[in-house]
N, C-alpha and C positions, 0 to 999 in steps of 0.2 A: 638640865646641860647647859651649857655656855653657849650659845649661837655665834656663829663665828660671821663676818660680815656679808660675805659670800650667805649662809643661811637664810640671813634676812630677806636681804634682796630675793632672794629664790621665794622665799615666803612670802614675799609682800607681792612677787608678782604672778603668784598663783591663786592669793586671797580671792575669792567669791567666781576662781574660774571653772567652768565646767568641762568635767573629765571625760574622755570617751575614749574607751579602747583601738587600738589602731597599730597600723604595721609600716615598715621604713622598707621603703621600697627602691631605696638608692642602687642597692644591687642584688641580686637574687637570691639572697641567703634569708630575705626577709623578717628579720629580729621584730616581737613584738611588743608594743609601745602602749604608752598612755600620752593621750596629746589633751593638752589645757588649752582652754580658748576664752577667752573675752570680749564681748562686742565684735563678732567677727574676724577676729583676730591670735593667732598661735602665740603665746605667753611662755608656755614650756613645756619643753618634752624631755618622757624619761623613760629608759626599757622597762616592762613590767616584769618587776621581780618576783614573781609568783611565777611566771612560767618553765620551763626547764631552759630558758637560756638565762635563766637570774638576773635580768635585768641589761645582758651586755646591750653596746651601743657603740657603734666607732666613730671616727672622728666625721666620718662624713652621713652618719647620720645626726650625729650631734649640728653639722650645720645645715640639716636639709629643710631648718622652718622656714628658708630664705624662698623657696622654692613654693609655700604658699602664696607671696604677694609679688613675684618678680615680674616688673613690668615687662620682661624681655618674654614673656611667656608668649605662648598663641593665644588670642583672644576671640577669635573670631572663622568660621571657615572660610577657606579662598579658593579660587578658580584660578589657577594659573593661566595666564595672559601668553609670556614670554619669558625669558628669562630675566628674573628677578622681577617678574613683574605679576604683582597678585590683584585679584577683584574678587573685595569682601560678596560672600553670597550669606542665603537664609538657610539655617537647618534643612526645611523643606527643598529648595531647590538643589541641598547635597545629595539627598537623599533620591531624588527623583533621576537624578544623573547616573548616579549609581546605578540603582536600579536599571535604569534603559540600557544604560554600557552592559550590564551582567547580562541584560537578556539580548542582546546582539551580538556578544561576543558568544557565549551559549550556542544561539542559533545559526552561529557561522563554524566556530570548531570546536564547540563542545565545553561542555562544564570545568572538564580538567584543563583547560587554558588559563584558570585563574588560577591563584597560588596567593596563599595567605602566610605572614613569614611575623613572627612576633616576641618577643624577648622574654619579660619579665611577668604581664600582666596573669595573674591567674582568671580574673573577667572575659580573656581570648577565649576562654572556651564558649562562650555565647555564641562568637563567631566561628570555634568548630564545629559547634551544631548547628551551626544554620549553614555554611558552606560545604559542610562533607554528606550534612541527612535530608537539607532540604535543597538545598543546589543543584549538589552533585559530584562537587568535586572532589578527589582524594590528597589534593594538594594541602595540606594545615601541617605546618613547620615552626619549629623553634629555632634556638639561635647557634646548639650544638655543636654542629660541627668545627666552628669559629671558637668552642670552648673544650670542655673534656668529652669532644666525643670518642675516641680512642679509648679513653677509659669507661666510659660508658659501655661500648660493646664490651668491652675485655671482660667487666662485672658480668656483666648478662651471660657471656655465655659461658664463663669461669664458673662462678658461683649462682648465676641463676637470678641476681638483683641486681636492680636498676640503679641504686645511688648507695654504694656503705657508705658507714661514718662511724666517728672514730669513738673508741672508747681510752680515750687520752691516761686520762685521772689513774687509771689503777694501771695503766702498764709499766712495765721494768725495763724495758726496751724497746726503743722508737726507733725506723727505719725509714727519712722520708727522700723521696725521687721525683725532681720536677713537680717539687708543690713548695710554697713559700706560707707557711701559717702564720707568722707573725709580720710578715710585711705585706702580703697580699690585704691581709685585714678585711678579711670579709666574713667566715665563721667563726666571728671573735668570741661565741662561745663556748665554740673548741679550742681556741688559741687558748682560754682560762684555763682548760684540762690539762693543756700540756706546759701551761705554766706553773702547774699546779702537778703534775707530774715529775718534771725538774726540779720543783723544792725538794722533791719527796726522793732524791736520785736514782730517779728515771735514766737509762743512757740513754741520748738520743746522738743518731749520726744523720748528716744531712749531705746526700750525696749532689752537688749540683757545680757545672765549670764556673763561678759566681757566690762568694762572698755573701749568703742574701741576709735578711732580717733574723732569719730563722738558725740557718747558718753562725751567725755571731753569738747565738746562744745555746748550741751544740755541743756534746760532748769531743764530736770529733764531722770536723769536715773533710769531705773525700772530692776534691777541687776535678772532676772527669773529666775526659774528651767528650766536648758536644755532643747526644746525638747517641753514644755508645752506651748505655746505662744497660738496655737490653744484654750488652758481650758482660757485663759485671753480673748481671741477675744467671742467664746461665750458668754462668762460670760457676757462683755458689751453690746453684740447683747442683752443679755437680758434685761440689764436695758434700754437700751436705748427702747425694744419693752414693755414693763413693764410699763415703766414712757412715755410712747408714744411720746418721742424725735424723733421720725423718720417724714419725711417728707412725710405725708399723699396724697397730690394728684399728688406728682410725683411717688411715688411707685406704687399709681394705675393705672396712667396709662404708666408710663412706665419699671415696675418690673411684673415678670414672677413668681408664687410661695409666693407672700408676705402674705396673711394667711398664708397659709401652713408654711411657715418660721417660721413665731411669735409661732403656735401652738407650734410647734416642738422645738426650744429650752425653751417654758414655759415646756411645758410637758417632757423634758428629765432633767428638772432641772440645766439644767447649769444655776445657779446663782453664783453672785460673791464671796461670804460663800463657795461655792463647789472649785469654780476655788482656791482660796485660799489656800485651802488644799493639791492643786497640782501642782502649781504657785509657793507658797511662799509670792506671792504677796497679800498685806494686801484686803480685799474684799473692803474697805471704798476707796484704792485708787483705785482700779477696778473700782468702780461707779462712782469717781471721775474723770477718764479717760474718761470715758463716755458720760458723763455727758459736759465734756467740748468740747471734739469733734463732740457731737450731735450739741452743743451752738454755736459754733465758725463758719464761715464762709467769707471766703472759707477757707477750712480745706481739709486733704488728711492723709489717713493710706499707708502703703506702704511696701513692702515688695521685697525680690530679690532672692536670692539662698541661704542664714543662716534658713529659715525656710523649704526648701526643703532635707536640709541634714541630715533629720531625717524621719524614714519610715510613720510617721503621717502628715506631712509636706506639703500634696496636699489639704486636709480637711483644717488644717490651711490658706493657701494662699488663697483657695476659701471662707473661712470669710473675709479676707480683703477686697477682692472686692465689697462682700456682705457690708458691713459696711458702704461703701463710699456709695453704694446703698440706704441704708437704708438712708441718712440721705439727699438726691440728691446731692451728691457732688461727680458730673461725667461729666469729658469733657469740665468746666467751667474752669474760672480762677481761679489760685489759687489750680486747683486740680490735679487728673491725667490726663491727655491728651491722647483721643484717637488718635494718629496718624497718619497724611494724608501720603501717599507715592509717591514717585515722578513718574509719569508716565515712566516707563523706562522698556524697551520690550527686550526679547530674543535677543542675539548675531548671533544666528545660527537658522534656520530655516527647518528645516525635512518635506521631503512633508510626506500626510496622506499615499501615498502607499508604501513609503520603511520605515515607521516606524515600529521596532519591533512589536509583539503581545506577550506580559506580558501573561506568564502561570499561576505563582504562586503570592500568595498575598507577599507582604513585609514580611520581615522578622518580626518586630515588630507589623503586625498583625497575622501571623503565630505564634508569640510566647503568644501570647493571649493577647497583649496591643493593643486595636482599638484603644484607643482613645489617644496615647503615640504620643507626639508636633514629634519626634525622638526614633531614636532606644535604646532601655536598654541596653548600651555598655556592661556590666557589663554581662548579658547574651549570648555574643558572643562567647565566647568561648564552651557554649552547643552548638553550631551548627556545629565550628569544632572540636569538642572531641568526641562528642555525635552525630552528624549529629540531632539533634534536634532544631525548630522542621524541618528543613531539609537540609543538607548536606552545609557547604559554606568550597572550595576549595581555593578559594583567595581571598585576600585583600590588598585594594590599600591604604597606609598614607599618607595625606600629608600636613604642616604644623600640625603634630600631634601625640603625643608621648604618646598611653595609656600604653605600659610598664610601667610608671612612672605616670600617671596622674590615674588612674584605681586601685581600692581596689586589695586586692588579687592575689599580684603582681605575684609568683607562677606559680597563674593557668593562666595568660594571657603569659607569656614566654612557659609554655607549648603549649599553644594555636597558639603562634607565630612558634612556632619547628615543629608544627604537621601542617603547609598548603602547600599544592603543592606548590603555587605560591604566593610571596607579592611582595611589590613595596613599595617602599617610598619614597615619594618627598617632600624635604625638603633645609633646607638652611644649616641645621647643623646636623651634627651624630648625631645621638639619639641614646635611648637604644635600643625603636623599631626599626629604621634604621638596627640599629647591628647586628639583628636577619632575615631582609630581605631580599629574592634572589636579589633584584635589588635593587641600591641606585640611587635616579635622582637627581642631582642641582639642585633646584628650583631659581631664579629671586627674589632677596629680594624686597620689595615696592618701592627702589631706580633705579631698574632697569626694570620695568614694566609699563605697560597702565592697569588703571583700572577705570569702571564706578561700581558705586554703590549708594544705599541708604544711606542718613545721619542718622545718629542715631537722631541727636539735634532735638528739638520741631517743626519745621515745615515740612513741605514735601519740601526735599532737596534730589538735584542729587549730587555727588561729583565725579571730576578727578581727578585722575593721569597722569600723562607724563609724559614717561620714562625722570629719569634726568642724568642717566650713559650707558652704554655699559652692557652689562651682565657681572658676576665676571667671568671669566674665561671661562668655557662652560657650567655656568650656562643658562637657558632657563626658562620661565614663561611656567605656565599653559599653556595655550593656543598654545604654539606652542609644547608644550610633546604633549597635546590630539592631534594635528593635525598630527605628527609624527605617531602616532599609527591607528588614522584613514584611512594616505595614504596606510597603509600596509593593511588592514582590508574592502578596498572597498568603504569608507565611503569618501575618499580624495575633490573630488567634491562640498563635502558641509562646508569643511574647507579649502576652499581658501581662503586667502585674500591678496593684492598686499603690505599691511599695517595694524597695528593696528588699524588706525583711519577708516578703511573700517568696520569692525564689530561694534566700538564706535559706529557710524554713523546710524548702524542701533537699538544699545539702546537707542541711544534720538531720534530717530523718531519724536515721539510724546512729547517731552519735548518742551518747548515755546522758548527754545533759542536751536541755534545749535550748532554742535561739532568747531566749528571758535571762537566762544562766549566762551563755556566753557574751553576752552587751554588758553584763557587768563585771563579768573576768580577762574578759578577751581571747579565750583560751579554755579550751578542755585537753590534758593530758592523762594517756593512761602510761602503765606501770612498762620498764624497761625489763624485758627477757629475754634469758640470755640460750644459749641451745636450741632454736628452736626449729632446725632441722631434724632434730630426734623426734618431733611429730609427727613431721608430714615430708621430710625429706626434701628439696630442692627444686627450684624450680627450672632445671635443665630436661633437657629430655629425657635424660635417663636418669634424673631422679637426684643423681649426687652432684659433685664437685667436677665439672671435666676438665682435669687435667690434658686430655685430647678431645676436640671440640666436636659431638657430634653435627651439630650447626655448619661450621665449618666445611665437614666434610660433606656435608649433604650439598652444598653448593659447589663443591670442585677447590678450596681449598686446601691449605694442608692441615692436619689436626693438630700438631703438633706447633707450637709455636717454634721460628727457628732466627738465627740473626741473619740482617743483610746491612752492609753498611745504609749511610742515609746517600742521597739521590747528589745534593749536591756538597761539593769538596773544596777549600778553600785551591787556590793555584798560585802561581807569580804572579800573574796579573790582577787577583783577585784572593789577596793572600790571609783575608780576616774572614772567620764565621759570625754574622750576626745573629744576636740573639736575643731574646725580648723579655723584659718583665714587668711586672705591673708596680703600680703607684699605691699606697697605703692610702691616698687623699683623692682621689680621682677614679670613677668609674661612667663611661659613658656619657652619653651627652649631659647628663642632668646634674653634672657632677660642672661641669666646665663652665658656665655663669656663672659658679657661687662665688661670693669677693673673701667670705672667710678662707673657703679652699685656696683658692687665687693668690692669698697673702701666704699661706703657707707652702704651698707647690705650685709657683706661676709660671714655672717651666720643666721642660724635662730635658734629659740630656742622653748622651752615650758613654757610657761608662767605659775605662783602656786602661790594660797592666800598666804599671811604671815603668819598664822598660820598655815596652811599643811605646809610648808617647815619649821619653828620653831622647829614642833614636829615631822618632821621627821629627823632633822639636817642640815636641806640643805640652804644652802645661794647664793647667787644672784651671778652668774658664777659659779657656780660648773659643774658638769658634770652629768649627772643623766640618768636613763635606763627607759625608759617608754614599759613597757609590758603590750602585750594582750593575749587574748586563744591563738593567732596568734604566735603569734613572739614577738619581741624584738627589739629596737632601741636606742642608746645613744644618747643624743641629752642636747643643754647646760639648763640652768637653769635659768628665770627670774621672781623674787617676787616680786612683787608687791600688794598690796591692791584690786586693780581692778581686782578681779578676784573671782568669786564666790567660796566660801572653798567647796573643794569635786570636782572642774572642774581642769582639765589641757589643756592650750589652747596652741595648736602647733600653729606656724604662718609656713604653707606652704608652695609650689611655691617654695620648698630650693631641693635642690640633685640635682635636671635636672642637667646631664653633667657632675656630680661629678668627673668623670673617666676620664675627658678629659682635654685638654686647660688647661688655668690660673684657669679654675673652679673646677680643680681634687684638692677631699679632702675637700672640700665645702660642710658645711650644712648635714643636714638629713632630710633623705625620709623617711616619715610615713608609707604611704601607705601597704605597706607588711605586716604592725602590723590589718592592718582594713580589716575585712572579708566583703566576698560580700552582699551585704543588698540592695533590690532593689522596692522602692513602688511599691504594687501589682497593683496600675491603672495609675501612669503616667510613673512609668518605670527608676525615677528620685533616684542616687546613692544617702544611705545613709554616709556619708563620718561622720557625728557625732553618729551612731550608732555603741560605739567602750566603754567598760570598760575597766580602767587600773589601772595598781599598781605603781606604783614608788619609785626608793631607787637612794640615792648617791654611785655614782661608783668613 
């Protein structure tokens, strides 16, 4: 085979290089990789083609090698002396201070006054074990309320599964609402399946107020009014119920509340004609989509975080899964798959006799969100600033930057400044870290070991072997937790001679041992369909719950219903603001990457062509977007692929705009968003915002 110039260059780069299996951690989708290093430098990274993800890598992952030696990374532990003033300290000093503060807070306020927030790293499990089982706080949380909180709770309560995945490749009809598979550029391995399906003639329908990258490839784009997806979905259910398009044998055997749900959609009048007035989608289109979906097998309807960005997104998300169930389209080829997980075990075991007794309920339960799968983080300032539902005095932030990612930025900054103690663990200085008492440099995914679940369709465990020595004094979380545990009398539980020692504990029940994983980078099982036939569903009734027993138990309506979103445009603020993601950026990790900044150095606000003409705004103009909370300047992008009356902001930019080569770039939209939390899930309503715009 003739070598191209690019192939020759690549081969020269990797000659005599050592390969170690890795995991890309630019975003939460954790694609397995192969990392080639020589002389302490990353010379080449490629996707692991033998894993089920088939070598998938996105542009963010391709550019991530910059992270390994980025001079803007955090290098040493630092103690805050004042605004923008930090003093370098040793790791021993940092561990001693943390141990002392944790002891003081526990004595004065109880262990529940300490909470830990994390985003990506599976090694945070070490912090979870230490803080919950040794120290005694129940408050260990992720970032789900700022992501797919509504989708997760809907899937848990309807299907009994935390994270359904997508068998796009075998589907013949796919309907997506609030999910931009080809634009967000996250689960690229699933996007491949979607493109394969399209090449085979699969019909793709995208329901979205904006013509997203996925909608551009779709068979049909339905430009729905923002936040009205639930009305369209309930009207589709009404058509399926009244025309008896459901799979009755499946529903009778495998669903709970079938008759009750059928009566509900009819008695509440959730007709296509009613939905047309709510959604601006023609009734005939709604009925046609319902018939197409119910009459095509295999098929699926899916959502992600888009529906959850509204206060009414939870019930809309529930109906997504109910529609799949009504037509018997669950866990089969071409359906949503109830993924099986690899049998991984904890890396550390605390003997029962030494486990702390938890004295108070977790924050989300005490806040009145018993079903929330994660902390309603928008309400965390209430606990810090007002002691509601009980005081929180110390926070750990690992690989998360809520001072930028949360709405109502001013209140979050006030919360950070009111804490008795705060610790940021990250690869870069962030807006959150700049307010913390301690800033600790975390080793990047090129410098640490990890064993975690893959998010691909089969049960799969993936392994990351450290490819490089830690950057300056950076340490992985498992070493940071070990240092704190040593100072607090739990060091014997967190001792190992090498990372392989705790990794072997994690993989001990896998069919493959650690040495095999170190060669391959993964263990993968077979995809099994219709697993519910063996043991039912992991719900209270063992069936798909069209009427949720969990909702009823806590006093909520067991059946999904439609309510309008909370914030509606008016004469003073005539536009609805919505958010979409960049394909090139994800969190703080990408904000200082020179490759990605060359591709997307600024974000923008998209306006409909007619709206822009009326306001005298041209493509590329600087505009001011103002809500009742505040205003921000941003670049305008004018195009017809946005519904009139909608401003679509590409978010995920403006992070780190005050430092490094990202300084001055991008506009951060969250300060103009108000606190808005779903009353059951605790998910954040990022799209619950009305604005006005003008050229500046």
